[in-house]
C-alpha positions in Angstrom: 0.0 0.0 0.0 1.7 3.2 -0.5 1.4 6.7 -1.2 -0.5 5.5 -4.0 -0.7 2.6 -4.0 -1.9 6.3 -4.2 -0.1 8.8 -2.1 2.3 7.6 0.2 2.4 4.1 0.4 -0.6 5.0 0.8 0.8 6.4 2.9 3.0 4.7 4.6 5.1 3.7 2.0 5.7 6.6 -0.1 6.1 9.1 2.6 9.2 7.3 3.8 10.2 6.3 0.3 9.9 9.9 -0.8 12.8 10.6 1.5 14.7 7.6 0.5 14.4 7.6 -3.3 13.1 11.2 -3.9 9.8 10.8 -5.6 6.2 9.8 -5.2 4.2 8.0 -7.9 0.6 6.8 -8.4 -0.1 3.1 -8.3 -1.6 1.9 -11.5 -4.8 0.0 -11.0 -7.2 -2.3 -12.9 -10.5 -0.9 -14.3 -12.9 -2.9 -12.2 -14.7 -1.1 -9.4 -16.8 -3.6 -7.5 -18.1 -0.7 -5.4 -21.1 -1.3 -3.1 -23.3 1.3 -1.6 -25.3 1.9 1.5 -29.1 2.1 0.9 -31.1 3.1 -2.1 -33.1 6.3 -2.7 -36.9 5.9 -2.4 -37.5 8.1 -5.5 -35.9 10.3 -8.0 -37.6 13.3 -6.4 -36.3 12.5 -2.9 -32.8 11.8 -4.3 -32.7 15.2 -6.1 -34.1 17.1 -3.1 -31.6 15.5 -0.8 -28.7 16.2 -3.1 -29.7 19.8 -3.5 -30.3 20.4 0.2 -27.1 18.6 1.5 -24.5 21.2 2.6 -21.0 20.8 1.3 -18.6 19.6 3.9 -15.0 20.6 4.5 -11.9 18.6 3.9 -8.2 19.2 4.3 -6.1 17.7 1.5 -2.4 17.3 0.9 -1.5 18.0 -2.8 1.4 19.5 -4.7 1.7 23.2 -5.2 3.0 25.1 -8.3 6.5 24.0 -7.2 5.5 20.3 -6.9 5.8 20.4 -3.1 3.0 18.8 -1.1 1.1 21.4 0.9 -2.1 21.3 2.9 -5.3 22.9 1.6 -8.7 23.4 3.1 -11.7 23.3 0.7 -15.2 22.1 0.2 -15.7 18.5 -0.8 -16.3 19.5 -4.4 -12.9 21.2 -4.5 -14.2 24.8 -4.3 -13.0 27.5 -1.9 -9.5 26.1 -1.6 -7.3 27.9 0.9 -3.6 27.0 1.3 -2.7 26.3 4.9 1.0 25.4 4.8 4.0 26.8 2.9 6.5 24.0 3.6 9.9 23.9 2.0 9.9 20.2 1.6 6.3 19.0 1.9 3.4 18.2 4.3 1.2 15.1 4.1 -1.0 12.8 6.1 -3.2 15.4 7.8 -5.5 14.5 10.6 -8.2 16.8 12.1 -8.9 16.5 15.8 -12.4 15.2 16.8 -13.4 18.7 18.0 -12.4 20.2 14.7 -10.0 22.7 16.3 -6.5 21.2 15.7 -4.6 19.7 12.9 -1.7 17.3 13.0 0.4 16.3 10.0 3.8 15.0 8.8 6.3 17.3 7.4 9.8 16.7 5.9 12.3 18.7 7.9 16.1 18.2 8.0 15.8 14.7 6.4 13.3 13.6 9.0 9.6 13.1 8.8 8.5 15.2 11.7 5.0 15.6 13.3 3.6 19.1 13.4 0.5 20.5 15.3 -1.3 23.6 14.3 -4.6 25.4 14.6 -7.2 24.2 12.1 -6.4 27.1 9.8 -2.7 26.1 9.8 -1.6 28.9 12.1 0.5 28.6 15.2 2.4 25.4 14.0 4.7 23.7 16.4 6.7 20.5 16.3 5.6 17.5 18.3 8.4 15.1 17.1 11.4 16.3 15.1 13.6 13.3 14.8 13.1 10.0 12.8 10.4 8.8 10.4 7.0 9.5 11.9 3.9 8.5 9.8 0.1 8.4 9.9 -0.8 10.4 13.0 -4.3 9.7 14.3 -6.2 11.4 17.1 -7.6 9.9 20.3 -11.3 11.0 20.8 -10.5 13.2 23.8 -8.5 15.4 21.4 -5.4 15.7 23.6 -3.5 12.6 22.5 -2.3 11.3 19.1 -1.0 7.9 18.1 1.3 7.3 15.1 3.8 4.9 13.7 7.6 5.4 14.1 9.8 3.7 11.6 13.0 2.3 12.9 16.2 2.5 10.9 16.4 -0.2 8.3 17.3 -1.0 4.7 16.6 1.7 2.1 14.0 -0.1 0.1 12.4 -1.9 3.0 8.6 -1.7 3.6 8.5 0.9 6.5 5.8 -1.1 8.3 8.2 -4.0 8.7 10.3 -2.2 11.3 7.9 0.0 13.1 6.2 0.5 16.4 3.1 2.6 17.6 3.6 5.6 19.8 1.3 7.7 21.9 1.8 11.4 22.8 0.1 14.0 24.9 0.0 17.0 22.6 -0.3 19.4 25.5 2.6 18.2 27.6 4.8 16.6 24.9 5.1 13.4 26.9 5.3 10.3 24.7 5.8 6.5 24.9 5.2 3.3 23.1 1.5 2.4 23.0 2.2 -1.3 23.4 4.7 -2.3 26.1 4.2 -6.0 26.4 7.4 -7.7 25.2 5.3 -10.3 23.4 3.7 -7.5 21.4 6.6 -5.4 20.5 8.8 -8.2 19.3 6.8 -7.9 16.1 6.2 -4.8 14.0 3.1 -2.8 14.8 2.1 0.1 12.6 -0.7 2.4 11.2 -2.9 2.9 14.2 -6.5 4.1 14.2 -8.4 4.5 17.4 -12.2 3.7 17.7 -14.6 6.5 18.4 -15.1 5.4 22.0 -11.3 5.3 22.6 -11.4 1.8 23.8 -10.0 -0.1 20.8 -7.2 0.4 18.3 -6.9 -1.1 14.8 -3.4 -1.5 13.4 -1.4 -3.7 11.1 1.2 -6.2 12.4 3.3 -9.1 11.0 2.8 -11.1 14.1 1.0 -13.8 12.1 3.6 -13.7 9.4 2.2 -11.4 6.7 0.9 -7.9 7.5 -2.8 -8.1 8.6 -5.3 -5.8 10.2 -5.6 -6.5 14.0 -7.9 -5.0 16.6 -7.0 -4.9 20.3 -7.8 -3.1 23.5 -6.2 0.3 23.6 -3.2 -1.1 25.5 -2.7 -3.8 22.9 -4.2 -6.6 24.9 -6.6 -9.2 23.5 -5.5 -8.6 19.9 -7.4 -10.4 17.2 -7.1 -10.7 13.4 -10.1 -8.9 12.0 -10.2 -9.2 8.2 -8.7 -12.5 7.0 -8.5 -12.7 3.1 -9.7 -15.9 1.5 -6.1 -16.8 0.4 -2.7 -16.0 1.9 -1.1 -15.2 -1.5 -2.1 -14.0 -4.9 -2.7 -17.1 -7.0 -1.1 -15.7 -10.2 1.8 -13.8 -8.7 2.6 -16.3 -6.0 3.2 -13.3 -3.7 1.7 -12.6 -0.2 -1.5 -10.6 0.1 -1.0 -7.8 2.7 -3.2 -5.3 4.4 -2.4 -1.8 5.4 -3.9 1.6 6.6 -6.9 0.5 8.6 -9.3 3.3 9.7 -12.4 3.2 11.9 -15.8 4.4 10.8 -17.2 7.3 12.8 -19.8 5.0 14.5 -17.1 2.4 15.4 -18.9 -0.4 13.6 -16.6 -0.8 10.6 -12.9 -0.6 9.6 -11.8 0.2 6.1 -8.3 -0.9 4.9 -6.1 -1.4 1.8 -5.4 -5.0 0.6 -3.2 -6.3 -2.1 0.3 -7.3 -3.1 2.7 -4.7 -1.7 4.6 -2.2 -3.9 7.9 -3.5 -2.5 7.7 -6.3 -5.2 7.5 -3.8 -8.1 10.3 -2.8 -10.4 11.2 0.5 -8.7 12.0 -1.4 -5.6 13.5 -4.7 -6.9 15.6 -2.9 -9.5 14.5 -5.4 -12.1 12.2 -3.9 -14.8 9.1 -6.0 -15.4 6.2 -3.7 -16.5 3.8 -6.6 -17.0 4.4 -7.9 -13.4 4.0 -4.3 -12.1 0.6 -4.0 -13.7 -0.4 -7.4 -12.3 0.6 -6.2 -8.8 -1.2 -2.9 -9.1 -4.3 -4.7 -10.2 -4.5 -6.3 -6.7 -4.8 -2.9 -4.9 -8.3 -2.6 -3.4 -10.1 -1.0 -0.5 -12.1 -3.4 1.8 -14.5 -2.8 4.7 -14.8 -5.2 7.6 -17.2 -5.1 10.6 -15.5 -4.5 13.9 -16.3 -8.0 15.0 -14.8 -9.5 11.8 -18.0 -11.2 10.7 -18.8 -9.1 7.6 -16.4 -8.2 4.9 -16.8 -6.6 1.5 -14.7 -5.0 -1.3 -15.3 -1.4 -1.9 -13.3 -1.1 -5.1 -9.8 -0.5 -6.5 -7.6 2.0 -4.8 -5.9 2.9 -1.6 -5.9 5.5 1.2 -9.4 4.9 2.6 -11.1 7.5 4.7 -14.6 7.9 6.2 -16.8 10.9 5.7 -18.5 12.3 8.9 -21.7 10.5 7.9 -20.0 7.2 7.5 -19.2 6.7 3.8 -15.9 5.3 2.5 -13.6 7.2 0.2 -10.8 5.7 -1.8 -8.2 7.0 -4.3 -6.5 5.5 -7.3 -4.4 6.8 -10.2 -6.2 8.3 -13.2 -4.1 8.9 -16.3 -6.8 11.2 -17.8 -6.6 13.5 -14.7 -2.9 13.2 -14.4 -3.2 12.4 -10.7 -5.4 10.6 -8.3 -9.1 10.2 -8.6 -10.9 10.2 -5.2 -14.2 8.4 -5.0 -16.8 8.3 -2.3 -19.7 6.0 -1.7 -23.1 7.6 -1.2 -26.7 6.5 -0.6 -27.3 6.9 -4.3 -24.2 5.6 -5.9 -20.5 6.5 -6.1 -19.3 10.1 -6.8 -16.0 11.7 -7.5 -14.5 14.2 -5.1 -12.6 16.7 -7.1 -10.4 17.7 -4.2 -7.0 17.2 -6.0 -6.4 19.5 -9.0 -5.5 17.8 -12.3 -1.9 16.9 -12.9 -1.1 17.1 -9.1 0.3 14.4 -6.7 -1.2 14.1 -3.3 -0.5 13.0 0.2 -3.9 12.0 1.6 -7.0 13.8 2.9 -9.0 14.2 6.2 -12.6 15.4 6.9 -13.6 18.0 9.3 -16.2 16.8 11.8 
């Protein structure tokens, strides 16, 4: 999963790899959607009325500026009213809005590190939370004081960042931080990409404790961890490569978890050093977003892409490369079908989005 698988490994991947190899790139995808939607409209009239009356919501998006540097922008979900929030020298990505809508945390490249920054929701009064190391995918605790994130430990240049990571917790008011999981049996494996449930009692994350990276759900302290979204097969039948899962994220009501699933980018030419375009296309065709119930009993494919998020009313977004746009296409499920969110200008790269509550 990566920045693209769409933005950064989707995040995880490309943000770190951006520092290591100096570029971000969209993941190519197949053309099948397989999207499913919640509910159906009762009539054309009710559908039109609801669409007309629904107010546009705000998002904060990381996309490149005129100098091809990732910056943060606040805009409406249709892309209108865009206001630039950051003016970073090397790039900002992976924004996360606090549950009260007042604060913004994000990753910024500073002095060859991927630091965590905290600012007001309008980008003003920024301050550094963590300056050293590779810090990715910050996520808020519901009480709006603490954040969790994954810290990548030093490793090989073209290594999957998740394969050598641990989850950390910080009080943004005092600056105190520690590992979230402290049990030796937990931290002898890699744990990464945390997302905390809306009640603050559970955390979803990915770990290689079962061999291949899978989505796990545990109590907040890491106890009672369970696999939550087992794929039907452990490896892709054609490629004979492991199927992995990354970037889990809880729905606002705490009932669902969206995540990426596929064969990881680390097996593609840009990482192996061996050019094989056909194989690269086969790998990118495995990139999909899935949704699983919090008890693991229900599971469905949303469609191709990466970097899932949830709108405030509980619909999944996903992103995938679109050659016609020259950048990512961001799609959202709705009651009436699937719609495009034109939050990334054409011919721009991006580094993820977050919704305001």
